C-alpha positions in Angstrom: -18.1 38.8 -75.9 -16.2 42.0 -75.7 -16.4 42.3 -79.5 -20.2 42.1 -79.3 -20.4 44.8 -76.6 -18.4 47.3 -78.8 -21.1 46.9 -81.5 -24.6 48.5 -81.3 -27.7 46.4 -80.3 -29.9 45.5 -77.4 -28.3 44.0 -74.4 -31.0 41.3 -74.1 -29.9 40.0 -77.5 -26.3 39.8 -76.3 -27.4 37.9 -73.2 -29.4 35.4 -75.2 -26.4 35.0 -77.6 -24.0 34.5 -74.7 -26.4 31.9 -73.1 -26.6 30.1 -76.4 -22.7 30.1 -76.8 -22.5 28.6 -73.2 -25.1 25.9 -74.1 -23.1 24.9 -77.2 -19.8 24.9 -75.1 -21.4 22.7 -72.5 -22.6 20.3 -75.2 -19.2 20.2 -76.7 -17.6 19.5 -73.3 -20.0 16.7 -72.7 -18.8 15.2 -76.0 -15.2 15.5 -74.8 -14.2 18.5 -77.0 -12.1 21.2 -75.4 -12.4 24.7 -76.8 -9.3 26.9 -77.1 -6.8 24.0 -77.0 -5.2 24.7 -80.4 -1.6 24.8 -81.7 -0.4 28.3 -82.0 1.2 27.7 -85.4 -1.8 26.2 -87.1 -4.6 27.7 -85.1 -7.7 25.9 -86.4 -6.0 23.0 -88.3 -4.3 21.1 -85.5 -6.1 20.2 -82.2 -4.0 19.0 -79.3 -5.6 16.2 -77.3 -4.6 14.2 -74.3 -5.6 10.8 -73.0 -5.7 9.9 -69.4 -6.4 6.6 -67.9 -7.3 6.4 -64.2 -5.6 3.1 -63.4 -2.2 2.0 -64.3 -1.7 -1.4 -65.9 -0.9 -4.1 -63.4 1.9 -6.5 -64.2 1.2 -10.2 -63.7 3.9 -11.7 -61.7 5.7 -15.0 -62.4 4.1 -16.7 -59.3 0.6 -15.7 -60.4 1.3 -17.1 -63.9 2.5 -20.4 -62.5 -0.5 -20.6 -60.2 -3.0 -19.9 -63.0 -1.3 -22.4 -65.3 -1.3 -25.1 -62.6 -5.0 -24.5 -61.9 -5.8 -24.7 -65.6 -3.8 -27.8 -66.0 -5.3 -29.7 -63.1 -8.8 -28.7 -64.1 -8.6 -29.9 -67.7 -6.3 -32.9 -67.0 -8.8 -34.0 -64.3 -11.7 -33.6 -66.7 -9.7 -35.7 -69.3 -8.8 -38.4 -66.8 -12.4 -38.7 -65.5 -13.9 -38.8 -69.1 -11.4 -41.5 -70.1 -12.2 -43.4 -66.8 -15.9 -43.1 -67.6 -15.4 -44.4 -71.1 -13.3 -47.3 -70.0 -15.9 -48.2 -67.3 -18.7 -48.0 -70.0 -16.8 -50.3 -72.4 -16.0 -52.8 -69.5 -19.7 -53.0 -68.5 -20.6 -53.4 -72.2 -18.1 -56.3 -72.5 -19.5 -57.9 -69.4 -23.0 -57.7 -70.8 -21.9 -59.2 -74.1 -20.1 -62.0 -72.2 -23.2 -62.8 -70.1 -25.4 -63.0 -73.1 -23.0 -65.3 -74.8 -23.2 -63.1 -78.0 -19.7 -64.0 -79.1 -20.5 -67.8 -78.9 -23.7 -67.3 -80.8 -22.0 -65.4 -83.6 -19.2 -67.9 -83.9 -21.6 -70.9 -84.0 -23.6 -69.2 -86.8 -20.5 -68.5 -88.7 -19.3 -72.1 -88.4 -22.6 -73.6 -89.7 
């Protein structure tokens, strides 16, 4: 800005130019770009940047791991047991129906004839 003041021209043009520069800087800051954060050795070749996370990573304790593993095991083991129990019950009922209808005797009598 001081370089512009040393040159000739209307002050209104300088104000408009300064406002435009501020708008561009604001747009760059919204995009996460910082102006003037350059390495002194390679001024415009290297840009320094930093990353900041608000929360630190939480460690999962051994007790929490055991608890979650036990919950998972009980849930899926229970589902497996109840599924197998339902399947066995279905097969048992099917065998009772077959026995009541005497299907086995009819099939063996037909094969023997």
